[in-house]
C-alpha positions in Angstrom: -47.5 143.0 75.0 -43.9 142.4 75.8 -42.1 139.9 73.6 -39.6 137.3 74.9 -36.7 139.5 73.8 -38.1 142.4 75.7 -38.2 140.3 78.8 -34.7 138.9 78.1 -33.3 142.5 77.9 -35.2 143.6 81.1 -33.9 140.5 83.0 -30.3 141.0 82.0 -30.4 144.6 83.0 -32.0 143.7 86.4 -29.3 141.1 87.0 -26.6 143.8 86.6 -28.6 146.3 88.8 -29.1 143.6 91.5 -25.3 142.7 91.4 -26.1 139.0 91.0 -22.7 137.2 90.5 -23.5 135.8 87.1 -21.4 133.2 85.2 -20.7 134.3 81.7 -20.1 132.4 78.4 -16.7 132.4 76.8 -15.7 133.9 73.4 -15.5 137.4 72.1 -19.0 138.4 73.2 -19.6 136.9 76.6 -23.3 136.7 77.7 -24.7 135.9 81.1 -25.6 132.2 81.4 -29.4 132.4 81.5 -31.6 129.5 80.3 -35.2 130.3 79.3 -37.8 127.5 79.1 -41.0 127.6 77.1 -41.5 131.3 76.9 -45.1 132.4 76.5 -46.2 133.6 73.1 -46.3 137.4 72.5 -49.8 138.7 73.3 -50.4 136.3 76.2 -50.1 137.0 79.9 -48.4 134.6 82.2 -48.1 133.8 85.9 -45.7 130.9 85.5 -42.5 131.7 83.6 -39.2 130.1 84.6 -35.5 130.8 84.0 -32.3 129.2 85.3 -29.4 131.4 86.3 -25.8 130.2 86.5 -23.8 132.0 89.2 -20.2 132.0 90.3 -20.8 131.7 94.0 -23.5 130.4 96.2 -26.3 132.9 96.9 -29.2 133.2 99.3 -32.2 132.5 97.1 -34.5 134.9 98.9 -31.9 137.7 98.7 -31.6 137.2 95.0 -35.4 137.2 94.6 -35.8 140.5 96.5 -33.0 142.2 94.6 -34.2 141.1 91.2 -37.8 142.0 92.0 -36.8 145.5 93.0 -34.7 145.9 89.8 -37.4 144.7 87.3 -40.0 147.0 85.8 -43.5 146.9 87.3 -45.5 143.9 86.1 -42.4 141.6 85.9 -42.5 140.0 89.4 -40.1 137.4 90.7 -42.3 135.1 92.8 -39.8 132.5 93.9 -36.1 131.6 93.7 -34.7 128.2 94.7 -31.4 126.5 94.3 -31.4 124.3 91.2 -31.9 120.5 91.6 -30.1 118.0 89.5 -31.1 117.9 85.8 -32.4 120.6 83.5 -35.4 122.5 84.6 -36.9 122.3 81.1 -37.3 118.5 81.4 -39.8 119.1 84.3 -41.9 121.5 82.3 -44.1 118.9 80.6 -47.3 120.8 80.3 -49.0 124.2 80.8 -52.4 125.2 82.2 -54.0 128.0 80.3 -57.0 130.3 80.9 -58.6 131.7 77.8 -61.4 134.3 78.2 -63.7 134.5 75.2 -65.6 137.8 75.2 -68.9 137.6 73.5 -69.1 133.8 73.6 -71.7 132.2 75.9 -70.8 129.4 78.3 -73.1 127.0 76.3 -71.4 127.8 73.0 -68.0 127.3 74.5 -68.9 124.1 76.3 -70.4 122.6 73.1 -67.2 123.5 71.2 -65.0 121.9 73.9 -67.1 118.7 73.9 -66.8 118.5 70.1 -63.0 119.0 70.3 -62.5 116.3 73.0 -64.6 113.9 71.0 -62.0 113.9 68.2 -58.8 112.0 68.2 -57.1 114.4 65.8 -57.8 117.9 64.6 -55.3 119.5 62.2 -54.7 123.2 62.1 -52.4 125.5 60.1 -49.7 127.9 61.4 -47.1 129.9 59.6 -43.6 128.8 60.7 -40.2 130.2 59.7 -40.0 127.7 56.9 -43.6 128.2 55.7 -47.1 127.1 56.4 -47.4 123.9 58.2 -50.3 121.6 59.2 -50.2 119.7 62.5 -52.5 118.0 65.0 -53.6 120.4 67.8 -55.9 117.9 69.5 -53.4 115.3 70.7 -51.6 117.8 73.0 -54.8 118.8 74.8 -54.9 116.8 78.1 -57.9 118.5 79.6 -60.3 121.3 78.6 -63.4 122.6 80.4 -65.5 125.8 80.7 -65.6 127.5 84.0 -67.4 130.6 85.5 -66.0 133.6 87.2 -67.7 136.3 89.2 -65.7 139.0 87.4 -66.8 137.8 83.9 -70.5 137.1 83.8 -70.8 137.7 80.1 -67.6 135.9 79.0 -67.0 132.2 78.5 -63.8 131.1 80.3 -61.9 128.1 79.0 -59.3 126.3 81.2 -57.1 123.8 79.5 -54.0 121.7 80.2 -51.8 121.4 77.1 -48.9 119.0 76.9 -45.6 120.5 75.6 -44.9 118.9 72.3 -43.1 119.4 69.0 -44.3 121.5 67.4 -45.5 123.4 70.4 -49.3 123.6 70.5 -50.3 127.1 71.6 -53.6 128.4 72.9 -54.3 130.0 69.5 -53.8 126.6 67.9 -56.5 125.1 70.3 -58.8 128.0 69.4 -58.2 127.2 65.7 -59.1 123.6 66.4 -62.4 124.8 68.1 -63.1 126.8 65.0 -62.5 123.7 62.8 -64.8 121.3 64.9 -67.5 123.7 66.0 -67.1 127.0 64.0 -66.5 128.8 67.2 -65.2 132.3 66.3 -65.1 134.8 69.2 -66.2 138.3 68.1 -63.5 139.9 70.2 -59.8 138.9 70.7 -59.4 136.3 73.4 -57.5 137.1 76.6 -55.0 134.3 77.3 -53.1 133.7 80.5 -50.7 130.9 81.4 -51.6 129.9 85.0 -49.0 127.1 85.5 -46.4 124.9 83.9 -44.6 121.9 85.2 -44.7 118.2 85.5 -47.8 116.5 84.2 -49.5 114.3 86.8 -51.4 111.0 86.2 -54.6 112.9 86.9 -53.8 115.4 84.1 -53.0 118.3 86.3 -49.8 120.5 86.3 -47.6 120.2 89.3 -45.0 122.6 90.8 -41.6 122.1 89.0 -39.7 123.6 91.9 -41.2 121.3 94.5 -38.2 118.9 94.3 -35.8 121.8 94.8 -37.8 123.2 97.7 -37.6 119.8 99.3 -33.9 119.9 99.4 -32.3 120.2 96.0 -28.5 120.6 95.7 
């Protein structure tokens, strides 16, 4: 239930506690140079968030990871730190893989709704933006969607989907709205949404590791 701003504050405090030699912006109110990419919507869990840190001296990535992980609150875990490769990280984050648990929805109901969605070329939904209510296509960004089973959720349909990053961004709740449009699928309980991965979109429609190039020897 933490917002992006909550995470931003927590990270900046952790950077100070961990004594990371951060580079700062100029002007009257300098801020640490931290670049956030595609932050998850409030109300969703995530196992794949990325930030870029600008530092004033070369650091050991594993030492930075350990120091930051110790300094962050429980539940905010730093999984990996690598030296940045050439080019903005945001350009590699082309798509996200999401898991959506639908309590009270059967596997057959979810599968029929997914089939109906994938059979369409375009499904318009509405969302309230800062400048008012807007209609946009939620179907075009859905690269893949399928229903899976899990031993820990025998009475809950689980939807896995790969969604291309687009403008405007198509969020999991937009895809659920599209399922409501095409198949009248309305879960009786709030869905539980988790981002599993984000990164480059492969030809096979899967999401690859955006840090792989850096791990292989980025500068």
